N, C-alpha and C positions, 0 to 999 in steps of 0.2 A: 967048441962051445965056450971054452975059456977065452978064446980070442974075441968071440962075439960079445961076451959080458964085459971084457976090457974096453971094447969099442963103445958100448953103452955108457960105461963110466966116464970115458973121455968126453963123449958127447954131452953128457949131463954137466960135467964141470965146465966145459966150454960155454954152454948155454948160460949157466949160472954166472960166469965171469962177464959175459956180454951184458946180461941184464943188470948186474950190480954196477958195472962200469958206466952204463948208460944212465941208470937211475940216480947214482950217487955223485956223478961228475959235477953237477951244478947245485948240489944241496947246500942249504944254510944250516949251520949248527945251532943248537938250542942253548940259550943263555937265560937263566932265571932272573926275574926282576922283582925282588921281594917288596912287600908293602912296608911303609914306615909307620909305626904306631904313634909317633910323636907329632904334634902340630908344628908348623913352620911359620909362626907369627913373629914378625919383627918387633923388637922392643923400642926402636927409635927410628927416625928417618935415616940415620947413618947406615942402617942395616939394609935399606931398600936398594933395589937396582935403580940408579939415577942417571945412567948413561943412555942418552937418546941416540938411536942408530943413525948413521949417516944417510942422508938422502942423496939422490943422484946429483942434485945441484948444490949441496952444502955438506960440510963435514959434521960429524957427530959432536955433541956437546954434553956436558955433565950439569945436571940441575943443582944449583947451589942451595944449601940448607942453612947457611949461617945468617940468613936474614928472613923476614916474613915472606912466605910463599904467596905468589899471585894465584888466582883461580885457574889460569891457563897452565901454570907449572904443576898445580895439583892434578889437573886433568891428565897431563903427560905421565906423572907418577902413577896414576891409576892404570893407565894403559900398560905400563911396564911391570906392574906388580899385582894387579888384581888376580886372586887365585882362580876365579872362574874362567877368566880369559886364558890363563895358562892351560887349563884343561881343554878349552874349546880349540886351542891351536892344534891339538891332536887330530882334529877333523881334517886338516890339510894333509897330514900323513896318510890318513885313510883314503882320501880322494886321490892322492898321488899313487898309492898302491893299486887303486882301481884302474887308473890310467895304465900302469905297468901291466896289469893283468889283461886289460882290453887290447894292449899292443902286442901281446904274445901270439904267435901263430900256433895253430893246433899241432901237436906232435904227430908225426907219422906213426902208423901202426905196423909193427913187424911181427911176423909169426914164423916159428920154426917147428918142424915136426920130424920125428925119427921113429922108425918102426923096425925092430930087429926081425930077421928072417928066422922063423921057428920051424918051418917045414914047407913041403910043396916043391913045385918045379923051379922056383926062383933061385937066383944065384948070389944075391947080395941084399943088404938091408936097404930100405927105402928112406928117402929124404924128401922133405918139402920145405920151401922157404917162400915167404911173400912179404911185400912191402906196399902199404897203401896210405893214402892221404885223404882226409875229409875235405872235399871240395866245397860243401855247403857252408862250412865255417868261414871259408875264404870269401864267399859272396857277401856276407854281412860284416866283414872285417872293418872296412872303412867307416861304416855308419857307427859301429860300436866304439871305435877309437874317437870319432868326432864327438859322440855323446859323452865319453869319459873326459875329454878335454874341456867341453863346455861345463861339465859338472865340477871339475877342478877350479875353473875360473869362478863358477858360482859360489863355491865354498870360500874362496879368497874374498870375494865381495861381501859375503855374509859376515865373515870375520871382521872385515874392516868396519862394517856397520855396527857390529857389536862393540868393537873397540871405541868407536866414536860415541856410542850411547853411554858406555861406561865413563868416558872422559867427561861428557856433558852432565851425567848424573853426579859425578864428584864435584864438578864446577858448581852445580846447583846447591849441593850440600855445603860447599865452602862459602857460597854467597849467603845461604841461610844462617850459617854459623856466625859470619862476620856481622850480619844485620842483627842477629839475636844478641850478640855481645853489646851492641849499642842500645838495643831496646831494654836489655836487662839492666844496664847502667842507669838509664833514664827512669825505669820503674823503681829501682832501688832508691834513687834520689827522691822520687815522689813519695815512696813509702816512708823514707826518713823524715820528710817534711810533715807528713800527716801524723806520724808517730810523735814528733815533737809537739805538734799542736794538741794531740790527744793528751799528752803529759801535762801541758800547760792548762788545758781545760779541766782535767781531773783535779789539779791543784786548786783551781779557782772554785770548782763546785764543792770541794772538800772544805774550803774556807768560807763557803756561803756567799761568794761573790757572783756566782752564775747558777742558773737553774740546771737541773740534771738533764733536761731535754736538750740542752745545747751540745751534749756529748754524743747523742744518738747518730746524727748524720756523719760525724767524724768517724765513729766506729764502723759505720757502714762503708764509708770510703776506704778505711784502713783494711777491712776484710776484702773488699774488691781488689785493692792494690796487692794484697798478699796472695790472693788467688791468681791474679794475672802474673805475678812474679813466679809463683810455683809452676804455672803452666809453661811459661817461657823457659824456665830452668830444665823442666823435664823434656821439653822438645829439643832443647840444646843438647842434653845428654844423649838423646836418641840419634840426633844428627851426627854428633861426634862418633858414636859407635858405628853408625852406618858408613861414615867416611873412613874410619880406621879399617873396617872390613874391606872396603874397595881397594885400599892401599896395602892390604896384607899386614896390618899392624895390630898389635894387641889393643883391646877395646879401651884401655886406660891411657893411651898415648895422646898427648896434646902438643900442638905447635902453633906458632904465630901465623896468622893469615893476613895478608895485606888487604887494605880496603879496596873493594872492587871499583873499577873505573866505569861510570855510567854516563860519561860525557858524550861519547859517540852516538850519533843518531842511528836508530835501527834501520835495516835495509827495507826498501820498498818491495814487498813480495811479488807484485804483479809481473814485473819483467823477468823474475827468476823462476816463476812457476812453469813457464814454457820449457825450460831446460832441465826440469827435475828428472826426467827419464835418463838424462846423460850424466847426472851428477850424484844423485842419492844412491849409495851402495846397495840398499835393500831393493830398490827398483831395478838396478842393474843385475843384482843376483837373481831376481825373478825373471828377467829377460834371458839370462844365461840358463836358468833352469828350464825355461820354455824351449830354448834352443836344444838343450840336452834331450828334452822329451820328444822334440821333432826328430832327432836322430835315432832315438830309441824306437819311435814308431816306424821310421824308415827301415831299421834293422828287423823289426817284427814283420813288416810286409815282405821284405826280402827273405825272411825266415820261412815263408810258405814254400820256398824251393825245397824239395824233399832231400833228406839226408842222402848224400851221394859220396861214396869213397872210390877213388881211382888208384890203381897200383899195378903191380906185376908179380908174377909168381914163377918159381922154378921147382921142378919135380924130378925125382928119380925113383922109379918103381923097383920092385924086387928082381926084375929081369934086366936091370941096368939100362933101361930105356929112359932117356932124359928128355924133358920138355920144358918150355918156358913160354910166357905170353902175358898179355895184359889182363887185368881183372877189374871188375866194376861191381859195386853193390849199392843198392839204393832202396829207400822205403817207398811203399805205395801209399800216397796220401789219400786214403779212403776215409779215415775217421778224424785224424788230427791234422788240420791244415793251419795250425798256429792261430786259430781263431781267438783263443783265450788271451794270448799275449798281445794280439792286435787290439782287442777291445780294451784291455788294461792300459795300453799305451795311449789310445785315443782318450780315455777317461782322464788320465794324468795330464795330458796336454790341455784338455778343456778346463780342468781344475786350475792349472797354472795360468791359463789365459784369463780366467775370471778373477783369480786372486791378484794378478798384476793390475788389472783395471780397477779393482776395488781399492788396492793400496794407493794407486795414483790419484784416484778421486779423493781418498781420505787425506792424502798429503796436501793436495791443493786446498781442500776445505780448511784443514788445520792451519796452513800458512795464512790464508785470508782472515780466518778468525783471530789468530794471534796478532796480525797487523792491525785489525780494528781495535782489539784490546789495548795494544800499545798506544794508539792514538788517544783513546779514552784515558788511559793511565797517565799519559804525558800531560793532558789538560788538568786532570785531577791533581797531579803532583805539583804543577805550577801553582794551582790555587792553594794547595796545602802549604807550600813553602811561603807564600805570601801571608797566609794566616799564621804560620809559625813565627815569621819575622815580626808580625804585628803583636802577637802574644808575648814574644820575647822583649819587645820594646816596652810594652805595658808593664811587664814584670820588672824591668830595670827602673821605670818611673815609679812604680809602687815601692820598690826597695829604697829609692831616694826619699820618697815621701815618708816612709816609715822611719828612716834615719833622722828626719827632721821633726818627727813626732806628729805628723799630719795624717797618719794612717795606722789603724790597729793591726795587730799581728794576724788575726784571723783573715782579714781581707788580704793582707800580704801573701799569706799561704795560698789563698784561692787564686791569686794572680800567678804565683809561681807554679802551682800544680797545673793550672791551665796551660802555661807555657810548655811545661814538660809533656803534657798530653798531646799538644799540637806537634811537638818535636817527634813524639812517638808515632803519630799519624804519618809524618813525612818518612820516617824510617820504614814503616810498614808498606807505604806506597812505593818507595825506592826498591824494597825487596821484591814486591810483585812485579815491578817494571823490569828489574834485572832478571827475574825468573822467566818472564815472558820473552825477553830478548834472547836468552839462552835457548828456550824452547823453539823460538823462531829459527835460530841457526840450525837446530836439529831438523826441523820440518823442511827447511830449504837445502839442507846438506851443505852448508857453507863451511869453509875452512878445511875441507877434505882434499886429499890428493886426487887428481883426475884419474878416472879409470876408462880405458879405451875398450869399447866393445868391437870385436872383429866383425866387419860387415859380412852379410850372408854370402856375398860373392867370393869372399876369401876362404870360406869353408869348403874344402874339396868335396865334391859330390861322391856319393857311393857308386 
């Protein structure tokens, strides 16, 4: 009896060691990652990440901050430092983990059994051992891996599209800030002129040289100029705060922005619309998502194959008779034939199919609309510049006439304010033109690295 109990103890310890050794051999240890309760906002441009990663065809570079930044450089800084982009990049790790999980083969199942002889005609304890593998999981393996690969590529394309949008949003804000600086300066000059005229007219009415009614239109113009200046200043503050947020800066940080270059002609959208599916990352991401759904549907169809485990077993009974042979176990697909997963995969594929077509149609319509707007703005801008040049020439002539005593101050102020208003109109149109040019580059996906979609023939079939 003692010998039998000793054998039981040895068997249990051996089984425990086997299980622990198998289960813990490839385990990953736990490491805590505590949250930080303090914000990580930079107090200056010097604290930002300014190193542009090296591309395949060029070495990396560092963005210089000792001079006014161009809108393209601001776009790069936003890609490198935007807090939301940093969090979105974690989706790549999740998709990579999904690919690792899909690439793992199912573990074989081992079973051990021991029964001590307590009585009867037997002469020894009985042992059983078996090893089996899930064959059904191997049937869907290739499709699941292909789906995970396509999903990883989809996530990469989506992240690239988000980075591009953040860059273009920061470029738009920088353009608006630079334009607003010019508009605020012109509005302030106009307000100063009107305020000087109001002061002169007030003195004249107080001396009895002018009627009080002469002051009313000036006060109206002054109020309008003050309201316009206040609106521009508030918009400027909001744009600075939005740009600081994209760059990961404190909302009170300010830096010099170089005047944007609007000399280059905008691209003609028509020749570029045909290649949108091969260039815009969001459309590429939808194509890859559709490919992933195709493989998921393929795996769901193959999943109709009933669960099937194949293996072998070894047995020794209490009479010391030993036997061994193959084993097989499988489900009877009477109720569940994977109908739910197949229906879900078909619905997902149809949804992505329609979403891709809708996004492509919207992108083409947006590009054509922006192209038409740019043509109209280009004509309006040329006309506004001619009017501004004419108003500026009249203002200079009026100033000369006033210096010679041939023109009164009120008329001079009217000429000068008109010239300033015409210049403000030019700045507003240049701002709209620059915004639409940036929006057109977004719609056409210009300036992005090329993404190659693997042809269907290169995806290995299941």
